[in-house]
VODOFI-493143 format. One record per residue (C-alpha): residue in one letter; z, x, y; residue number from 1. Coordinates in pm, 1 decimal, padded with zeros to 6 digits. Each point is the difference from the previous one (the first is absolute). Last residue first. Example, Ala and Ser with C-alpha at 12.3 -4.5 7.8 and 13.67 -1.06 7.14 Angstrom:
2
KENU  r        up      east     north    k
KENU  S   00714.0   01367.0  -00106.0    2
KENU  A   00066.0  -00137.0  -00344.0    1
***
This chain:
156
KENU  r        up      east     north    k
KENU  E  -01816.9   00153.2   04453.8  156
KENU  G  -00073.1  -00272.1   00262.9  155
KENU  R  -00006.4  -00268.3  -00279.7  154
KENU  R   00327.7   00110.0  -00129.0  153
KENU  M   00162.2  -00034.8   00350.9  152
KENU  D  -00155.9  -00326.4   00052.3  151
KENU  R   00133.5  -00125.0  -00310.8  150
KENU  E   00348.5   00150.2   00091.3  149
KENU  I   00002.4  -00183.7   00352.0  148
KENU  D  -00117.5  -00340.8  -00150.3  147
KENU  K   00278.4   00005.3  -00265.0  146
KENU  K   00259.9   00100.2   00258.3  145
KENU  K  -00104.7  -00289.4   00239.9  144
KENU  L   00008.7  -00257.2  -00306.8  143
KENU  D   00354.9   00114.9  -00096.2  142
KENU  E   00104.5  -00055.8   00366.1  141
KENU  R  -00145.5  -00355.5   00020.8  140
KENU  K   00180.3  -00077.0  -00319.9  139
KENU  D   00325.8   00123.0   00148.6  138
KENU  H  -00072.4  -00196.2   00321.7  137
KENU  L  -00029.0  -00330.7  -00210.1  136
KENU  K   00332.0   00063.5  -00178.2  135
KENU  K   00008.2   00134.3  -00351.6  134
KENU  G   00169.0  -00209.4  -00298.8  133
KENU  R   00236.3   00222.6  -00197.5  132
KENU  V  -00100.2   00100.9  -00370.0  131
KENU  I   00148.7   00046.4  -00350.9  130
KENU  A  -00306.6   00065.6  -00191.1  129
KENU  I  -00126.5  -00135.2  -00348.7  128
KENU  E  -00269.4   00167.6  -00216.2  127
KENU  V  -00069.3  -00245.0  -00269.4  126
KENU  K  -00080.4   00108.5  -00366.7  125
KENU  V  -00217.9  -00156.2  -00274.2  124
KENU  Y   00037.1   00179.4  -00333.9  123
KENU  P  -00275.4   00124.3  -00222.3  122
KENU  G  -00049.8   00328.5   00162.9  121
KENU  S   00155.5  -00051.1   00324.8  120
KENU  F  -00198.2  -00290.2   00139.6  119
KENU  Y   00030.2  -00062.7   00378.2  118
KENU  M   00163.6  -00238.1   00258.0  117
KENU  S   00042.7   00120.7   00361.2  116
KENU  L   00221.8  -00009.8   00292.4  115
KENU  P   00240.8  -00265.9  -00099.9  114
KENU  I   00250.3  -00124.4   00267.1  113
KENU  V   00369.0   00058.8   00041.6  112
KENU  T   00182.4  -00095.8   00331.9  111
KENU  M   00225.2   00146.6   00246.0  110
KENU  G   00094.3  -00126.6   00331.2  109
KENU  K   00374.5  -00013.5  -00054.8  108
KENU  E   00119.8   00149.6  -00339.4  107
KENU  Q   00023.2  -00275.2  -00272.3  106
KENU  I  -00348.9   00090.2  -00100.4  105
KENU  A   00094.3   00366.2  -00028.8  104
KENU  Q   00319.2  -00078.8  -00203.9  103
KENU  K  -00188.7  -00207.0  -00265.6  102
KENU  L  -00265.3   00287.9  -00026.2  101
KENU  K   00258.4   00266.5  -00073.4  100
KENU  T   00157.6  -00208.9  -00249.4   99
KENU  S  -00335.6  -00071.8  -00188.3   98
KENU  E  -00046.8   00369.1   00015.1   97
KENU  K   00326.7   00085.8  -00155.0   96
KENU  D  -00050.3  -00280.9  -00285.7   95
KENU  H  -00332.2   00136.0  -00089.0   94
KENU  L  -00296.9  -00226.7   00113.9   93
KENU  L  -00227.1  -00260.5  -00172.7   92
KENU  L  -00154.0  -00246.3   00255.1   91
KENU  V   00003.5  -00366.5  -00088.4   90
KENU  R  -00309.3  -00212.7   00112.3   89
KENU  D  -00001.9  -00293.7   00217.8   88
KENU  R  -00303.7  -00227.8  -00060.6   87
KENU  T  -00294.4   00020.4   00239.9   86
KENU  P  -00268.2  -00021.9  -00245.6   85
KENU  N   00158.2  -00256.7  -00253.7   84
KENU  H  -00106.3   00132.6  -00335.7   83
KENU  N  -00278.3  -00111.4  -00252.5   82
KENU  E   00132.3  -00170.6  -00312.3   81
KENU  R  -00260.0  -00290.0   00052.8   80
KENU  N  -00280.0   00242.4  -00079.3   79
KENU  G  -00076.7   00344.3   00160.9   78
KENU  H  -00348.6   00144.1   00026.0   77
KENU  D   00011.7   00048.1   00362.5   76
KENU  Y   00352.1   00110.4   00026.5   75
KENU  P   00197.0  -00162.6   00267.7   74
KENU  S   00016.4   00230.3   00325.9   73
KENU  I   00302.4   00205.5   00037.6   72
KENU  H   00158.0  -00085.8   00353.2   71
KENU  A   00321.5   00182.7   00084.8   70
KENU  G   00237.0  -00233.4   00212.0   69
KENU  M   00310.5   00109.2  -00151.1   68
KENU  L   00098.4   00307.6  -00210.0   67
KENU  K   00326.9  -00061.7  -00143.5   66
KENU  P   00299.5   00230.5  -00011.6   65
KENU  A   00235.7   00033.1  -00306.0   64
KENU  R   00374.4  -00014.5  -00003.3   63
KENU  A   00058.9  -00346.4   00170.6   62
KENU  Y   00356.1  -00050.1   00137.5   61
KENU  K  -00094.1  -00018.9   00364.4   60
KENU  S  -00280.5  -00226.7  -00084.1   59
KENU  E  -00373.2  -00030.9  -00063.6   58
KENU  F  -00042.7   00374.6   00086.1   57
KENU  L  -00307.4   00066.3   00179.6   56
KENU  V  -00320.5   00210.8   00037.1   55
KENU  Y  -00277.0  -00094.6   00209.1   54
KENU  S  -00370.1  -00128.1   00009.1   53
KENU  D  -00195.2  -00067.3   00317.5   52
KENU  Q  -00301.0   00202.2  -00130.8   51
KENU  L   00036.9   00100.3  -00348.0   50
KENU  N  -00327.8  -00143.9  -00137.4   49
KENU  C  -00116.8   00033.4  -00356.5   48
KENU  K  -00336.3  -00055.4  -00176.4   47
KENU  G  -00071.2   00356.6  -00124.2   46
KENU  A  -00155.3  -00118.7  -00343.2   45
KENU  R   00275.0   00201.8  -00200.6   44
KENU  L   00225.0  -00200.7   00240.2   43
KENU  S  -00142.1  -00337.0  -00140.9   42
KENU  K   00047.6   00135.7  -00365.1   41
KENU  V   00359.4   00091.9   00098.9   40
KENU  E   00084.7  -00337.9   00148.4   39
KENU  T  -00152.5  -00187.2  -00306.9   38
KENU  G   00250.5   00188.3  -00241.3   37
KENU  T   00302.3  -00087.9   00205.2   36
KENU  L   00171.8   00233.6   00251.4   35
KENU  I   00322.1   00174.4   00050.5   34
KENU  I  -00019.2   00292.7   00258.2   33
KENU  G   00100.8   00364.2  -00015.4   32
KENU  A   00132.7   00175.5   00316.2   31
KENU  E  -00093.8   00312.3   00185.4   30
KENU  L   00205.8   00063.6   00312.4   29
KENU  T  -00065.4   00076.0   00365.0   28
KENU  S   00208.4   00111.3   00304.9   27
KENU  I   00018.6  -00076.3   00364.9   26
KENU  I  -00344.5  -00132.6   00078.7   25
KENU  E  -00031.2  -00121.2   00369.2   24
KENU  F  -00197.7  -00339.4  -00028.6   23
KENU  D  -00292.5  -00176.2   00141.6   22
KENU  H  -00272.0   00267.5  -00038.5   21
KENU  R   00128.8   00134.0  -00337.2   20
KENU  A   00024.4  -00342.3  -00117.1   19
KENU  K  -00352.1  -00110.3   00087.1   18
KENU  R  -00157.5   00213.7  -00277.6   17
KENU  N   00190.4  -00215.1  -00264.4   16
KENU  Q  -00193.1   00177.6  -00303.8   15
KENU  A  -00118.6  -00152.1  -00310.9   14
KENU  I  -00100.6   00114.4  -00342.6   13
KENU  V   00026.8   00368.0   00006.5   12
KENU  K  -00069.4   00187.8  -00338.1   11
KENU  T   00237.3   00263.9  -00108.7   10
KENU  K  -00044.3   00206.9  -00310.8    9
KENU  R   00323.4   00105.7  -00156.9    8
KENU  Q   00094.6   00363.2   00043.2    7
KENU  E   00149.8   00149.8  -00329.2    6
KENU  P   00349.5   00157.9   00015.1    5
KENU  K   00012.2   00373.9   00014.8    4
KENU  D   00120.4   00218.9  -00282.0    3
KENU  S  -00281.9  -00070.6  -00260.8    2
KENU  M   00066.0  -00110.3  -00344.7    1
***
């Protein structure tokens, strides 16, 4: 056997591009997700939308967070057993990570959102981030910085 662990192939399914513009990212985590068979088949076809989705604990006693508002389109060749496209999906985290998320959500102005969903080998993973909302002037500043950097790269 080899000394280093094998790297799984990753294939990005969906990204939440707007999140990096609207929020200041404080930290990120990788979480597993519980899905049904038709959801996985639909994800393999790339039919997923993470925009306007977020992560939440159902109650203060809940141990596992849920992904709310993520849209996974019904499977084209599915039958009456097809899934509900916007159902809440349980995320799989270690207890320490779950506790960290819960504390972050309780802190003022913090929220948890998914940044991307991808296949890691045969498993579907969700990259979630603890974020703080940006003010309008912060967004404008970021756009100015990006414009300046782009102009500098063009000039060189």
